[in-house]
C-alpha positions as CSV (number, residue, x, y, z in Angstrom):
1,M,0.0,0.0,0.0
2,E,2.9,2.4,0.8
3,R,4.3,1.7,-2.6
4,V,1.1,2.7,-4.3
5,D,0.9,5.9,-2.2
6,K,4.4,6.9,-3.3
7,T,3.5,6.3,-6.9
8,V,0.4,8.3,-6.6
9,N,2.2,11.1,-4.8
10,K,4.9,11.2,-7.5
11,A,2.3,11.4,-10.2
12,V,0.4,14.2,-8.4
13,N,3.7,16.1,-7.8
14,Q,4.6,15.8,-11.5
15,A,1.2,17.0,-12.6
16,V,1.5,20.0,-10.2
17,S,4.9,20.8,-11.6
18,D,3.7,20.5,-15.2
19,L,0.8,22.8,-14.4
20,G,3.2,25.4,-12.9
21,S,5.4,25.2,-16.0
22,Y,2.3,25.6,-18.2
23,I,1.1,28.7,-16.3
24,R,4.6,30.2,-16.5
25,A,4.7,29.5,-20.3
26,Q,1.3,31.1,-20.8
27,R,2.3,34.1,-18.7
28,G,5.4,34.4,-20.9
29,N,3.2,34.3,-24.0
30,A,1.0,37.0,-22.5
31,Q,4.1,39.0,-21.8
32,I,3.1,39.9,-18.2
33,S,5.1,39.7,-15.0
34,L,4.4,37.4,-12.1
35,R,3.3,40.4,-10.1
36,Q,0.9,41.5,-12.8
37,L,-0.7,38.1,-13.1
38,A,-1.0,37.7,-9.4
39,K,-2.8,41.1,-9.2
40,K,-5.1,40.3,-12.1
41,A,-5.9,36.9,-10.7
42,G,-6.5,38.1,-7.2
43,V,-3.8,35.9,-5.6
44,S,-0.7,36.8,-3.7
45,N,2.6,37.1,-5.5
46,P,4.3,34.4,-3.3
47,Y,1.4,32.0,-3.8
48,L,1.5,32.3,-7.6
49,S,5.3,31.9,-7.5
50,Q,4.8,28.6,-5.6
51,V,2.2,27.4,-8.1
52,E,4.5,28.1,-11.0
53,R,7.3,26.2,-9.2
54,G,5.1,23.3,-8.6
55,L,5.0,23.7,-4.8
56,R,1.3,24.4,-4.5
57,K,-1.7,22.8,-6.2
58,P,-4.3,25.5,-6.8
59,S,-8.1,24.9,-6.5
60,A,-10.4,24.9,-9.5
61,E,-11.6,28.4,-8.5
62,I,-8.0,29.8,-8.4
63,L,-7.3,28.1,-11.8
64,Q,-10.4,29.9,-13.2
65,Q,-9.1,33.2,-11.9
66,I,-5.6,32.6,-13.4
67,A,-7.2,31.5,-16.7
68,K,-9.3,34.7,-16.8
69,A,-6.3,36.9,-16.0
70,L,-4.3,35.1,-18.8
71,R,-7.2,35.3,-21.2
72,I,-7.1,31.5,-21.8
73,S,-9.8,28.9,-21.3
74,A,-10.2,27.6,-17.8
75,E,-10.6,24.2,-19.4
76,A,-7.0,24.3,-20.6
77,L,-5.8,24.8,-17.0
78,Y,-8.2,22.1,-15.7
79,V,-6.8,19.6,-18.2
80,Q,-3.2,20.5,-17.2
81,A,-4.2,20.2,-13.5
82,G,-5.8,16.8,-14.1
83,I,-9.2,18.0,-13.1
84,L,-10.6,17.3,-16.6
85,E,-9.6,14.8,-19.2
86,R,-8.9,16.1,-22.7
87,A,-11.7,14.9,-25.0
88,E,-10.4,13.1,-28.1
89,A,-11.5,15.0,-31.1
90,G,-9.3,13.9,-34.0
91,P,-6.0,14.6,-35.6
92,V,-6.7,18.2,-36.7
93,V,-7.9,19.3,-33.3
94,D,-5.1,17.4,-31.5
95,A,-2.5,19.0,-33.8
96,I,-3.8,22.5,-33.1
97,R,-3.9,21.9,-29.4
98,A,-0.4,20.5,-29.4
99,D,1.2,23.4,-31.4
100,T,3.4,25.2,-28.9
101,G,3.9,28.1,-31.3
102,L,0.3,29.2,-30.8
103,S,-1.1,31.0,-27.8
104,E,-4.2,29.5,-26.2
105,R,-6.3,32.4,-27.7
106,Q,-5.0,31.6,-31.2
107,K,-5.7,27.9,-30.7
108,Q,-9.2,28.6,-29.6
109,A,-9.8,30.9,-32.6
110,L,-8.5,28.2,-35.0
111,L,-10.6,25.5,-33.4
112,E,-13.7,27.7,-33.5
113,I,-13.2,28.3,-37.3
114,Y,-12.4,24.6,-37.9
115,V,-15.6,23.5,-36.1
116,S,-17.7,26.1,-38.0
117,F,-16.3,24.8,-41.3
118,R,-17.1,21.2,-40.2
119,R,-20.7,22.2,-39.3
120,E,-21.2,24.1,-42.5
121,H,-19.9,21.1,-44.5
122,A,-22.1,18.7,-42.5
123,D,-25.1,20.9,-43.0
124,S,-24.6,20.8,-46.8
125,G,-25.0,17.0,-46.7
126,E,-21.7,16.3,-48.4
127,A,-19.5,13.5,-47.1
128,S,-15.9,14.4,-46.5
129,P,-13.3,11.9,-47.5
130,G,-11.7,10.3,-44.5
131,E,-14.1,12.0,-42.1
132,T,-13.6,10.3,-38.8
133,E,-14.1,13.0,-36.1
134,T,-17.3,12.7,-34.1
135,T,-16.5,14.8,-31.0
136,E,-16.4,18.5,-31.3
137,P,-14.1,20.4,-28.9
138,R,-15.7,22.4,-26.1
139,F,-14.7,26.0,-25.5
140,E,-15.0,28.4,-22.6
141,E,-14.8,32.2,-22.7
């Protein structure tokens, strides 16, 4: 049992560390300082620093505040934190989500355009060659 606990603790610690790195990267993309993000998110500077270094695991509410301050979807942070599982949506959606050269806002815009094109095509009654995606991505403002 102790071995399982250590494995679980290690996985949780890695997820928290990955979340902190993700938040730091998004803050860098937004070109705002740690202090600016802390103020916008309504958390203390030391607390946010600890989150970014993987020393603290923020609640879903704090993640939502951070997401709003970074102007990214809360869902993206929830997935990084392990609160939500990423829905499989197909190769195009997965490629857009995985592209590290795009900001979360750019990814969201591309996905919204892609989904609208898919809907338009589906509404026309035409079948797409190789069409395999059945799940549409969910977005949050």
